[in-house]
Wavefront OBJ file of the C-alpha trace (Angstrom):
o trace
v 47.659 17.538 -1.846
v 44.392 17.195 -3.587
v 43.122 14.756 -1.159
v 43.551 16.865 2.015
v 40.549 18.902 1.113
v 37.312 17.137 0.988
v 35.016 17.883 -2.025
v 31.910 19.774 -1.285
v 28.876 20.749 -3.144
v 25.992 23.086 -2.338
v 23.410 21.218 -4.458
v 21.654 20.146 -1.320
v 20.576 23.679 -0.865
v 18.676 23.596 -4.241
v 17.123 20.481 -3.482
v 16.039 21.701 0.040
v 14.498 24.811 -1.558
v 12.829 22.814 -4.247
v 11.280 20.502 -1.838
v 10.099 23.470 0.381
v 8.406 25.040 -2.579
v 6.809 21.774 -3.537
v 5.560 21.297 -0.069
v 4.166 24.745 0.052
v 2.173 24.068 -3.261
v 0.962 20.458 -2.367
v -0.188 21.161 1.217
v -3.462 22.931 0.336
v -4.567 20.025 -1.860
v -5.375 17.480 1.007
v -6.850 19.769 3.704
v -8.990 21.826 1.167
v -9.812 18.597 -0.854
v -11.094 16.852 2.247
v -12.943 19.977 3.395
v -14.513 20.264 -0.042
v -15.583 16.518 -0.080
v -16.965 16.862 3.550
v -19.054 19.945 2.555
v -20.329 18.901 -0.742
v -20.633 15.126 -0.786
v -23.202 12.864 0.898
v -22.294 12.023 4.407
v -22.237 8.145 3.696
v -19.999 8.586 0.678
v -17.362 10.872 2.294
v -15.234 8.014 3.615
v -15.036 6.433 0.291
v -14.008 9.686 -1.313
v -11.431 10.582 1.293
v -10.079 6.932 0.952
v -9.713 7.422 -2.753
v -7.946 10.775 -2.265
v -5.436 9.143 0.075
v -5.133 5.966 -2.177
v -4.223 8.198 -5.159
v -1.630 10.059 -2.943
v -0.026 6.744 -2.081
v 0.251 5.797 -5.881
v 2.427 8.817 -6.401
v 5.444 7.421 -4.117
v 5.000 3.935 -5.816
v 5.429 5.449 -9.383
v 8.159 7.629 -7.978
v 10.034 4.427 -6.742
v 9.503 2.838 -10.111
v 10.802 6.156 -11.946
v 13.810 6.207 -9.512
v 14.468 2.454 -10.454
v 14.528 3.441 -14.118
v 16.635 6.486 -13.709
v 19.072 4.581 -11.412
v 19.906 2.335 -14.419
v 20.950 5.417 -16.439
v 24.392 6.907 -15.876
v 24.552 10.041 -13.999
v 26.153 12.157 -16.888
v 23.615 10.818 -19.639
v 23.456 13.220 -22.482
v 26.945 14.604 -21.714
v 29.165 11.641 -22.133
v 29.582 8.747 -24.611
v 27.685 5.930 -22.945
v 29.746 3.470 -25.025
v 32.935 4.562 -23.142
v 31.555 3.727 -19.714
v 33.004 0.363 -18.430
v 31.190 0.047 -15.255
v 27.593 -1.372 -14.760
v 24.689 -0.457 -12.251
v 25.996 -3.597 -10.036
v 29.261 -1.741 -9.492
v 29.727 0.182 -6.268
v 31.151 3.104 -8.243
v 28.104 3.411 -10.386
v 25.912 6.642 -9.955
v 22.506 6.845 -11.473
v 20.799 9.757 -13.034
v 19.248 10.850 -9.870
v 18.436 14.382 -11.213
v 16.450 13.186 -14.048
v 13.450 12.100 -11.686
v 13.363 15.847 -10.411
v 12.900 17.062 -13.816
v 10.175 14.564 -14.843
v 8.215 14.846 -11.587
v 8.472 18.648 -11.707
v 7.092 18.750 -15.233
v 4.142 16.388 -14.357
v 3.408 18.296 -11.256
v 3.413 21.669 -13.259
v 1.086 20.261 -15.977
v -1.426 18.571 -13.337
v -1.605 22.081 -11.606
v -2.807 23.983 -14.598
v -6.513 22.680 -14.423
v -6.683 24.079 -10.872
v -6.303 27.516 -12.487
v -9.651 26.987 -14.163
v -11.653 26.232 -11.084
v -14.287 28.903 -9.958
v -13.230 31.283 -7.261
v -16.413 30.079 -5.254
v -18.255 26.978 -5.512
v -22.097 26.735 -5.065
v -23.448 24.116 -2.639
v -25.897 21.724 -3.788
v -29.577 21.996 -2.801
v -29.128 19.158 -0.372
v -26.588 21.267 1.571
v -28.974 24.278 1.753
v -31.841 22.746 3.552
v -31.311 25.333 6.216
v -30.668 28.338 3.940
v -33.120 30.534 5.694
v -31.809 29.991 9.231
v -28.311 30.283 7.926
v -29.172 33.623 6.053
v -30.769 34.848 9.238
v -27.656 34.014 11.324
v -25.314 35.748 8.712
v -27.481 38.921 8.692
v -27.388 39.017 12.426
v -23.653 38.564 12.502
v -23.217 41.311 9.724
v -25.375 43.626 11.839
v -23.391 43.037 14.869
v -20.202 43.648 13.083
v -21.480 47.073 11.748
v -22.542 48.046 15.121
v -19.322 46.992 16.905
v -16.521 47.091 14.365
v -13.917 47.511 17.266
v -14.692 43.922 18.288
v -13.798 42.296 14.917
v -10.075 42.193 15.449
v -8.300 39.277 13.849
v -7.516 36.625 16.296
v -3.887 35.825 17.119
v -2.478 32.447 16.118
v -1.603 31.622 19.633
v -5.310 32.082 20.628
v -6.368 29.886 17.804
v -3.840 27.204 18.632
v -4.806 27.129 22.185
v -8.626 27.484 21.606
v -9.469 25.547 18.656
v -6.520 23.219 17.789
v -4.409 22.148 20.774
v -7.509 22.833 23.137
v -9.423 20.009 21.221
v -8.333 16.815 22.924
v -9.508 14.451 20.277
v -7.713 16.490 17.518
v -4.496 16.655 19.598
v -4.439 12.913 20.301
v -5.019 12.345 16.500
v -2.216 14.589 15.774
v 0.256 12.837 18.063
v -0.830 9.515 16.621
v -0.227 10.756 13.031
v 3.105 11.992 14.039
v 4.124 8.548 15.593
v 2.873 6.639 12.568
v 4.439 8.690 9.934
v 7.740 8.940 11.697
v 8.051 5.120 11.909
v 6.741 4.702 8.278
v 9.160 7.227 6.797
v 12.133 5.804 8.675
v 11.132 2.200 7.288
v 10.644 3.569 3.752
v 13.869 5.656 3.682
v 16.314 2.838 4.975
v 14.820 -0.300 3.657
v 16.272 0.305 0.058
v 19.817 0.813 1.712
v 19.250 -2.251 3.788
v 18.408 -4.396 0.753
v 21.386 -2.979 -1.043
v 23.955 -3.812 1.747
v 22.582 -7.121 3.014
v 21.288 -8.819 -0.219
v 23.731 -7.248 -2.655
v 20.880 -5.715 -4.790
v 21.491 -2.658 -7.059
v 20.006 0.630 -6.301
v 17.533 0.317 -9.347
v 16.289 -3.004 -8.142
v 15.919 -2.036 -4.560
v 13.689 1.022 -5.588
v 11.619 -1.232 -7.857
v 11.047 -3.787 -5.053
v 10.097 -0.992 -2.726
v 7.663 0.557 -5.071
v 6.005 -2.728 -5.897
v 5.691 -4.291 -2.358
v 5.678 -1.657 0.282
v 3.272 1.174 -1.122
v 0.549 -0.613 -3.125
v -0.676 -2.607 0.260
v -0.978 0.800 2.099
v -3.078 2.226 -0.735
v -5.262 -0.858 -0.863
v -5.666 -0.717 2.921
v -6.644 2.825 2.861
v -9.411 2.157 0.100
v -10.717 -0.797 2.006
v -10.834 1.100 5.220
v -13.063 3.723 3.564
v -15.291 1.240 2.096
v -15.806 -0.612 5.470
v -16.641 2.564 7.090
v -19.232 3.177 4.240
v -20.701 -0.146 4.491
v -21.198 -0.144 8.347
v -21.910 3.631 8.532
v -19.479 4.087 11.357
v -19.676 7.090 13.557
v -16.790 8.739 15.263
v -16.788 6.183 18.164
v -16.996 3.247 15.723
v -14.250 4.708 13.478
v -12.098 5.205 16.525
v -12.506 1.558 17.687
v -11.909 0.260 14.097
v -8.708 2.528 13.797
v -7.374 1.284 17.271
v -7.987 -2.300 16.262
v -6.120 -2.110 12.894
v -3.321 -0.138 14.462
v -2.925 -2.647 17.292
v -2.659 -5.496 14.689
v -0.221 -3.573 12.426
v 1.886 -2.982 15.559
v 1.686 -6.659 16.552
v 2.740 -7.863 13.032
v 5.535 -5.334 12.876
v 7.122 -6.903 15.923
v 7.874 -9.828 13.689
v 10.666 -7.645 12.123
v 12.802 -8.248 15.119
v 13.058 -11.947 14.266
v 14.252 -11.162 10.744
v 17.803 -10.002 10.120
v 21.206 -10.885 8.859
v 24.684 -10.628 10.138
v 26.379 -7.212 9.505
v 27.934 -6.747 6.110
v 31.717 -6.873 5.993
v 32.915 -3.410 5.448
v 36.590 -2.588 6.030
v 37.064 0.229 8.706
v 33.308 0.079 9.734
v 32.369 -3.442 10.793
v 35.765 -5.040 10.493
v 39.327 -3.689 10.845
v 41.554 -2.973 7.801
v 43.757 -5.849 8.669
l 1 2 3 4 5 6 7 8 9 10 11 12 13 14 15 16 17 18 19 20 21 22 23 24 25 26 27 28 29 30 31 32 33 34 35 36 37 38 39 40 41 42 43 44 45 46 47 48 49 50 51 52 53 54 55 56 57 58 59 60 61 62 63 64 65 66 67 68 69 70 71 72 73 74 75 76 77 78 79 80 81 82 83 84 85 86 87 88 89 90 91 92 93 94 95 96 97 98 99 100 101 102 103 104 105 106 107 108 109 110 111 112 113 114 115 116 117 118 119 120 121 122 123 124 125 126 127 128 129 130 131 132 133 134 135 136 137 138 139 140 141 142 143 144 145 146 147 148 149 150 151 152 153 154 155 156 157 158 159 160 161 162 163 164 165 166 167 168 169 170 171 172 173 174 175 176 177 178 179 180 181 182 183 184 185 186 187 188 189 190 191 192 193 194 195 196 197 198 199 200 201 202 203 204 205 206 207 208 209 210 211 212 213 214 215 216 217 218 219 220 221 222 223 224 225 226 227 228 229 230 231 232 233 234 235 236 237 238 239 240 241 242 243 244 245 246 247 248 249 250 251 252 253 254 255 256 257 258 259 260 261 262 263 264 265 266 267 268 269 270 271 272 273 274 275 276 277 278 279
């Protein structure tokens, strides 16, 4: 009778809310950080700084996989049961690692790393190089301010729909870049999500070893590629057209090399009830 009702858990709701809060907190770092670099750094150094920012961002998942590999070796109820009484090993299909431990460690590190941001000044002063046209900018600001005082009824906040159509979606270059980013990240996330499970099923690797291999082989080349791309852009002082051609060439080469995955594969793993019958 106990098997008639399937076990259920609402833990996924807490994980969903936690990831949502994490995303809300992490989102301003990249756009505001890039905007800060673009405003305050020298033009020829911006590609390198942005590349460093993205490279550091790629190191996070790499260490996350390594941490997941370590946590997967620990039993899920560590600290609550006597580990000496556990008779199964991480190679056993019934083994469940301490998946929750990574959330606690990652959350604590994220909280500590966010503390220095509280001590940043409310507004940052631009360097002297960025204020070469200070007089003209001040004149324009004074003109705009006087216009706002004379016609306050025209300073209504713009609607989001108008901003999206006029500034964002109306910009063909930005919209094309947005579509390309969606396609690239969709493919990369799918590859990164299912590759560990593929290694477990096809090659009989443990969850711990699969996470370790993914963290050491898949993510570091991406970070190195981002950093080298920034150095190349700085060295050859690429403009927007040069950067577009460079991005297209590298993306095409990556696509061509990715086609080689079609020639790599194994037979379906024998699983009773899924790939073969129970008989």
